[in-house]
Structures are given as structure tokens and as C-alpha cells.
N, C-alpha and C positions, 0 to 999 in steps of 0.2 A: 460149451467151452467156457471156462472161466475167463473173464477180462482182466488184465493185469490193472492193478491200482495206478492210478495217475495222481500226483500231487502238485501243489502250485511250484514247489522247488524244481520239478523236472523242466519248467519253462522260464526259470529265473534268467538265464542268459539272454533269451529273446525279449523278456520283460524289459532287463535293463538297457538293452539296446533301443527299444522303442522310447523309454524314458529319456534317454540321453539324447536322441534325435529330436523329441519334442521339446526338450529344454533348449537345445541349440537353436532351434527355429524361433522360439520364443523371444532369444536373445539377439537375434538378426535385426538390422534396421529394415524398414519398409521397402527401400530400394533393393536391398540383398534379397528379401523374400520374393520380389517381383522378379528379380534375375532367376532365383531358384525354381521358381514355378513356371518359368519360361524355357528352363533348359531341358535338354532331350536326354540327360543322363538316366541309363537304365540300371547300371549296378550300383547296388547298395552301397559298397565300400567306396564308389567314386562320389556319391552323394555325402557320405559321412566325412571324407577328405575335404569337400567344399564346405561343409558345415563348420567343421573344425578350423579351416582357414579364416572363415568370416568370424568365428569366435576368437581367435588369436588376434585379428586385425581390431575387433572390439576392445581386446585387452590393451593393445598398443595406444588406442585413441583414449581410452579412460585414463591410461597412465600419463599420456601427454597433457591431458586437461586438468589433472590432479593438481590442487593448490596445497602445498605443504603448510601454509599458515592459515587457510580457510577453516574456521571451525563449524562443527556441526551444532545445532540448535541445543540449547540447554533448557531445563524446565524447572518448575517449582516442585517441592516436596508433595503438595496437594494433588500434583498430576501424576503421581507415580501409579503404574497400573497395578492393582491388587485384585486377586492374586496374580502374579506375574506368570505368563504361560510357560509351561516346560515344552521344550522341543529337541528332539535327539533323532538319530537313526534307529533307535531301539525304544522300548516301552519304558516309561517313568520307573517302574519298579526295578528295572535292570541298571539303572544309574550306579556307577561305582561309589563306594563308600570307602575313603582313604583315611587310614590312621595318621592324624596330624603330627603326633610325637616322631614318628619315624618316617614322616615324608622328607624327600630330598629332591630339589629341582636340579636335574642334571643339565650341564652345559657342554657343548662341543662345537667343532667347526672353528672358524676364524674369530677366536675369543682368547685373549691372553690369559685370563684367569679362569679356567675351567672348573673350578673346585665345585661341588654341589652345594646347594643353599638350603638352609632349614627354613621354617615358616617363622621362627623367632628371628633370625638374621634378616628375612625380608620384611619383616615389621618394622625393624630398627632403621630402615631406610626412610627417606622423605616420603610422606603419604599425601595423597589427593582423593577428592571425591568428585564424582560427576553424576548428574541426572541427565541422561540423554535417551534418545529413541533407539531401540533395537528394531531393526527392519529386516523381516525374513522373506526370502526368496519365494515362499509359498503365497505371499501376497497380504500377510497380516503384519502388524507392529505393535509395540508395546514400550512404554517408557519405564525405566528402572534406575535405581540408583547403585552405584557400584563404587568401591573404595580401595585403593591399593597404591602401588609404587608407579608413577610416571615411567612408561616403558624406555623412553630416552635415558633417563636418569640411571634406570638399571643397567641399559647396555654401555653406557660410558663407565659405570662403576666396575664391570667385568671386563672392561678393555676391548669390547666388541669391535670389529673392523667396520667403521662407519662407511667406508667405501664400498663394501661389499654389496652385492645387488639384493640378497634375499635373506630372510630370517624364517626359519622352519620351526614347526611345533609338532611333538609327539604326545599322546595323551593316554591316560589310564584305560579309557574305553576303547582303545584301538583306533581312535581318530587320528587324523593328521591333517594339517594344512600348511600354507606358507604365504608370506606377504612380501611385498617390495620394502627396500630399506626406507624410502621415503615416508611410507605409511607407517612403519615401525617407529620412525622418529617424530610423527605428528604429535603436536602437544597434548592431544586428548587420548591418545593410545595408552592404555593403562595396564599394568600387571596387577589385575584386580585379586584382592585377598577378602573383600567383603562384597556381599551379593544381595540381589532382592530376596523376598522372602523372610521366614521366620528364623530366629536364631537357632542354630543346630541343623537347619536344612542343608543338605550337600548336594542336591540335584541340579543346582543352577552353574556348578563348575568347581566347588571346592576341591582341593585348597587354593588352586591357581588357575585363572581364567585369564585370557588376553582379550580385553574389551577395546574394541575399535569402532566407534560410532560412525565412522567415514566409510564403513564397509557393510556389506550384508551379514546377516546373523552367522552364515556357516562359515565365515572368515574368523570368527570369533572363538577359538577353540575353548573348550572346558577341560577340567581335570588335566591341566598340562603337567607332564612329568620331565619333558626334555626341551630345551630350546637350542637351536643350532644356527650359525651364520654360515653363509656358502655364496658362492657365485654361480652354482648349478641350479636351475629351478627344480625344487624337489617336488612339485606338484601337490597333491593331497587326497583325501578321501573321495571327495565330490569331483574335484578338479580332474582327477584320473577317470572319472565316468563322463566327463564332458562339459562339466559346468564352467561358466567363464572364470578365468583364474584371477583377474584383477578384482572384479566385483565390488565396485564402489557403490555406494547407497545413495 
């Protein structure tokens, strides 16, 4: 009797479930883990609910501790990591290549002027440069140099509602994420137009990346095509799989 073919994709839901649970466990405090290990919960869904509840508690605690005026460390040009690592949820060869001339940054939500922006218009705004450390949730870090528009300047220019709770991002590689408004207004949060690497390389986020040195790398979206402001938490690609939403670095 011929056995049916089995592929890794057949087990993708189970693998994602395990990955989500392991990540959440790593994000818990020692006390929470002690509580979890001593509990008598047998139902996987009940354990998941507990893990998610603790993850949301961590989000609230990080938000309460966040200092909107405290700066992430900055570095010298000689300390920049070369080559800068590529990291995404896909292989490097699959990174999107976007036509700069036809690119438009879309705006939506609680924004007064939601007209799309060209790269030329973005570069006409005040620019800033930073050399900061990118910290990945996988345990590695690298120092990179980014240039672009201070994100607060951009939000003010388009008339974003600064009292709203969240800013969300959608990307050309089907990625999405969102951040709290205080993090969006942090003086080092950058709408990046210039990236690590050699001229002409697009894999690090071209044409627009949101650089947030106060957050873990997966909260720094690349190839951004839309920015929106909202009072409803939009989640994100990894956040919807169980990663801590706030994820300060």
C-alpha cells in the first residue's frame, strides 16, 4: 500500500502553536513561570489564555515604565556593523523591490491630511541621522546608521491626532505592526529613507522603514506602504501570533 506524502506544511498550524507558546513562556517573569509550572491546567487553550494574559500584563508594565524622553544609546560611525544582517520572515532573495518613482506612502485613520506622499516630498522635510543598535528578539543585535524624517515631525505635518492611542503600519512584503503613540512621538523614532548597506540595496526596508531604537527589531517595519492612526489596537504579523505587543528593547 502506497503511503501518502507528508510535507512540513501539513503540520504548520501545530508548529506555529508551539512557537507561540514557547515565545510567550520566554517573555514571562520568573514568578509567572513558577506559577505556571505549579498550576494544574490540563487544557491547552486554558494554558494559552493564561500565557496571553501574562503577555498583556507585560505589555502594560512596559508601557508604564516607558520614558518618552529617555534616549537609546548612540554610537560612532566606526562602530557600525558591516555587513549589516538581513532578517525577515522570508528569505533575503524574496525581499520586495519597489519602484521609487511610482512609490506613494498612503495615510489613513485619524489624520487630517491623508494625501499620499512621494519620496521626493518626504525628502523635502527636515532630515535627521542616527547610529543606534538594532536588537532582535532572536537574541542578536547590530549597530546601523539610518537617516530620514523624525517621525514626530511627519505626524505633526500631516495633522495626525496626537491623542490617539496607536499608529499602525502596512508593508509591501505583507508585514504589519503597530506601536503606541508615545513611542511614535519619541525623539529617536525615525521615518527612515536611508539605510545600512551599500547604495542601491533595497533589502533593509527601502523606500520607507520606521526605525524605533527603543523597541525590538520586529516592531521596526520595512517597506512601509501605509501609515494609519487609530484608537483600536491593530495588532500585527507577529503580535497576532503571540509576541508581546509593546516589546521595548
